[in-house]
C-alpha positions in Angstrom: -15.4 -18.0 3.2 -15.1 -14.4 4.2 -11.6 -13.0 4.0 -10.4 -10.2 6.3 -10.7 -6.6 5.0 -7.4 -4.8 5.4 -7.3 -1.3 7.0 -5.9 0.8 4.2 -6.0 4.1 6.0 -2.3 4.8 6.0 -0.4 2.3 3.9 3.4 2.7 3.9 5.4 1.4 1.0 9.1 1.1 2.0 12.0 2.7 0.0 15.6 2.5 1.3 16.9 5.2 -1.0 14.3 7.7 0.3 14.8 6.8 3.9 17.8 9.2 4.2 20.3 6.6 5.5 18.0 5.4 8.3 17.4 1.7 8.9 14.3 0.5 7.2 13.1 -1.3 10.4 13.4 1.9 12.4 11.5 3.8 9.7 8.7 1.3 9.6 8.4 1.0 13.4 8.3 4.8 13.7 5.5 5.0 11.1 3.5 2.3 12.9 3.9 4.2 16.2 2.4 7.1 14.3 -0.6 5.1 13.1 0.4 3.4 9.8 -2.0 0.5 9.3 -0.3 -1.6 6.6 3.2 -1.9 5.4 4.4 -3.0 1.9 8.0 -4.2 1.6 9.2 -2.9 -1.8 12.9 -3.5 -2.5 13.3 -4.2 -6.2 17.1 -3.6 -6.4 18.1 -5.6 -3.3 19.2 -9.2 -3.5 16.5 -11.7 -2.6 18.3 -13.0 0.5 18.7 -9.6 1.9 15.0 -8.8 1.3 14.0 -12.1 2.9 16.1 -11.3 6.0 14.6 -7.8 6.2 11.1 -9.2 5.8 11.5 -11.7 8.6 12.9 -8.9 10.9 9.9 -6.7 10.1 7.4 -9.5 10.7 8.9 -10.3 14.1 8.2 -6.7 15.1 5.0 -6.0 13.3 3.0 -9.2 14.0 2.7 -8.6 17.7 1.4 -5.1 16.8 -1.3 -6.5 14.5 0.1 -4.6 11.4 0.2 -6.7 8.2 3.3 -6.9 6.1 2.7 -7.2 2.3 5.5 -8.0 -0.2 5.6 -6.1 -3.5 5.5 -8.4 -6.5 7.5 -11.3 -5.2 5.1 -14.2 -4.2 8.1 -16.5 -3.6 9.6 -14.1 -1.0 6.2 -13.6 0.6 5.9 -17.4 1.0 9.5 -17.8 2.2 9.2 -15.2 4.9 5.6 -16.0 5.9 4.3 -12.5 5.0 0.7 -11.6 5.3 0.3 -11.2 1.6 1.5 -9.7 -1.7 0.7 -6.8 -3.9 1.0 -7.4 -7.7 1.0 -5.1 -10.6 -0.5 -5.6 -14.1 2.7 -7.1 -15.4 3.4 -9.4 -12.4 2.2 -12.8 -11.5 -1.6 -12.9 -12.0 -3.5 -12.4 -8.8 -5.3 -15.7 -9.1 -1.9 -17.5 -9.2 -0.8 -15.5 -6.2 -3.9 -16.5 -4.4 -3.5 -20.2 -5.2 0.1 -20.1 -4.0 -0.4 -18.1 -0.8 -3.7 -19.6 0.2 -7.1 -18.3 1.3 -6.0 -16.3 4.3 -3.4 -14.1 2.5 -4.0 -10.5 1.5 -3.7 -10.0 -2.3 -3.7 -6.5 -3.7 -3.7 -5.5 -7.3 -2.6 -2.3 -9.0 -5.2 -0.5 -11.2 -3.7 2.2 -13.4 -6.8 3.0 -15.4 -10.2 1.7 -16.5 -8.6 -0.7 -18.9 -7.3 -2.7 -15.9 -10.7 -3.2 -14.3 -11.4 -6.6 -16.0 -8.3 -8.0 -14.3 -9.7 -7.6 -10.9 -11.8 -10.5 -9.6 -13.2 -9.7 -6.2 -13.3 -13.4 -5.3 -9.5 -13.3 -5.5 -8.3 -9.7 -4.8 -8.8 -8.1 -1.4 -8.0 -4.5 -2.4 -7.0 -2.3 -5.3 -4.2 0.1 -5.4 -5.3 2.9 -7.8 -2.8 5.4 -9.2 -0.8 7.3 -9.7 -3.2 10.0 -8.6 -0.6 12.8 -8.9 2.8 12.8 -10.6 5.3 10.9 -8.5 9.1 10.7 -8.4 9.3 7.6 -6.3 8.4 5.3 -9.2 10.1 6.4 -12.4 8.1 4.0 -14.6 4.7 5.1 -13.3 1.9 5.7 -15.8 0.4 9.2 -16.3 -1.4 10.7 -13.3 -5.1 9.9 -13.1 -6.3 12.9 -11.0 -9.0 13.1 -8.5 -12.0 13.0 -10.9 -10.8 9.7 -12.4 -10.1 8.3 -9.0 -13.8 9.0 -8.1 -15.0 7.4 -11.3 -12.8 4.3 -10.8 -13.7 3.9 -7.1 -17.4 3.7 -8.1 -16.6 0.8 -10.4 -14.3 -1.1 -8.1 -15.9 -3.9 -6.0 -13.2 -4.0 -3.4 -11.6 -1.5 -1.0 -9.3 1.0 -2.7 -6.1 2.7 -1.6 -4.8 5.6 -3.7 -1.1 6.0 -4.5 1.1 8.4 -6.3 2.3 11.8 -5.2 0.2 11.7 -2.1 1.2 13.8 1.0 -0.4 15.4 4.0 -1.2 18.4 1.8 -3.5 16.4 -0.6 -4.5 13.2 1.3 -7.8 14.6 2.6 -8.8 15.5 -0.9 -7.9 12.0 -2.1 -10.0 10.3 0.6 -12.8 12.8 0.0 -12.7 11.7 -3.7 -13.5 8.1 -2.7 -10.3 6.3 -1.6 -10.5 4.2 1.5 -6.9 5.1 2.4 -3.7 6.5 1.1 -0.5 4.7 0.2 2.7 6.8 0.6 6.4 6.4 0.2 8.4 9.6 0.5 5.7 11.3 2.7 6.8 9.0 5.5 10.2 7.5 4.4 11.8 10.9 3.7 10.2 12.9 6.6 12.3 14.4 9.3 10.2 12.5 11.9 8.5 9.4 10.4 6.2 9.0 13.4 4.9 12.5 13.2 4.5 12.2 9.5 2.4 9.1 9.9 0.2 10.6 12.7 -0.4 13.6 10.5 -1.6 11.4 7.7 -3.9 9.6 10.0 -5.5 12.9 11.0 -5.8 14.1 7.4 -7.3 10.8 6.3 -10.0 11.2 9.0 -10.6 14.8 7.7 -11.1 13.4 4.2 -13.6 10.8 5.4 -15.5 13.5 7.3 -15.8 15.5 4.1 -17.2 12.5 2.4 -19.6 11.8 5.2 -17.9 8.6 6.3 -16.9 7.5 9.9 
């Protein structure tokens, strides 16, 4: 069976604390109006019931727009809300377990923080890899050391699935990240903390296209 390939161009990861007091649904919808192609709900410090309610509210708005909603880490919450998939890290539930629980149509993403993680990615299970952090980042205090663009290029050549880069990415460096091999960029503060989330997303869409042009991709 052939699973769908997600559009990783501009992948928004939510963060309430970085959203400057604005409602998360409003932030997400503004980003989608600007061209964000995928949304990950990440709310580690919020009670499960609250995250479940927020996820359902987001799905109600995103599904008619054709924008998938991924849940960070929590396969149980992804199941409960009927999300489009889950993104797991190296210390979370193994991707093959997530796939078994969520079924063949779900999107399953896996974090890759270095070459040592490559054996954990089975392309028959995982739809995309999240590689990073590429640059130092303040939005994830427990992040591993930054990989840099050269290592991103090396890892991308070794990865058998589409790859989104994350960590310290902004409109100022997104083109270089895509030119280095990423299929898209995953951002948190670059959209959540922007004065205008819609404009921030549309700027990233344009910059990602510039990066693809540098690499000779459509």
